[in-house]
N, C-alpha and C positions, 0 to 999 in steps of 0.2 A: 760766515758762509753757510748757506742752507744746504742741508744734506739732500741728495737726490733720492727720491723714493724708489723702491723696487716694485715693479708691477708683475705679479704672477697671474697668468690667465689659464683657465680651463674652459674648454668649449664642450658642451653636451648637446646631443641631438637625438631625435626620435629615430627608431628603426622600424622595420617591417613587423617586429614583434611588439605588441602592446605591452607597456610596462617595462620596456628595456631601453636603456639609453647608451649610446656610443659616446665615449668621452675622449678628449684629446688634451694632453698636457705636454707642451713642447712637441716632441716627435713620438710620444708614447700614446698608444690607444688602449682603452680598457672599457669593459662593459660594466654597467651598474644596473641592477634590476630593482624594480619596485617590490616592496614586501607583498603587495597585493597582486603583483604581476607574476612572471615566471619564478622569481626568487631563486634562480639557479646560480647567478653570478653574485658578486658582492652587493650588499644593500647599501643605500646612502648612509645610514647610521654607521655601518662598519667602515666605510671609507673615511668618514669624519673621525671616528675613534682611532683608526689607524694613523691618521695625521698626528693626533695627540701623542700616542704611544711611540711612534717613530721619532717625533721631536724629542721626547724624553730620552730615548736611547742616544740620539745624536748629542744632546746637551750633556748627558752624563759622560760621554766620551770626551767632549770638549773640556768640561770641568776637570776631568781626570788629568788631561794633558796640561791644563793651566796650573793645577795644584801639584803636579808631579806624583800623582797616585797611580799605581799599577792597576789597571783595569783589564782583566783578561776577557771579560764578557759581561754583557748587561742585558737584562730582559725586563721590559715594562709591560704589565698586563693591565688593561683598563676594562672595567665592567660598568655598564650603564643600565639603570633601572628606569623604565618608562611605563606609564599606564596606557593600556590599549585605547582608552577614551581620549587621551591627550598625548599622542606619540611624538609631537613636536617638542615636548618638554621633558627634561630629565628630572626624575625624582631624586636620584642619587647617582653619583659617579664615584668609583673606587679605583685607585691606582695601587698596584703592587709592584715593588722593585725587587729583582733578584740580581745580585752583583757577584761576580767571581773575581777574586784577586785582592781587593782591598780588605783591610782590617775592619772590624765593626765601626770604629770611630771614623775611619776614612769613608766608609760607605755612608754613614750618617751625614758626613760633611757634603758628599756628593748629592745626596737626596735633598738636603737642606738648601744647597745652591740651586737645584732644580725648582724647589718650592718657592724660592725667593724671586724667581723670574716673573 
């Protein structure tokens, strides 16, 4: 039996401010600015990277529950390096994990489970 795929949809539209997009995901609305535009709200790259780091936090929580590891808190920091001449391409991505609660070995197991995804 085939698995039913999940479809997630985000709609973005222009606003009266050049370089500013109004976005809608389900019933949530949020502004994303172009780096060359107002650059006051989140930038597209920041939204993209937030998706990766938030997914990391959620997966660490899930793996901790699955493995029976006590996880009091988790923080995932992602840094991206891009050249101004090629902003659409990442030269380097770095992820840093800070976990409260598990032992060193347990923390390593959680991060390895994340990396195995």
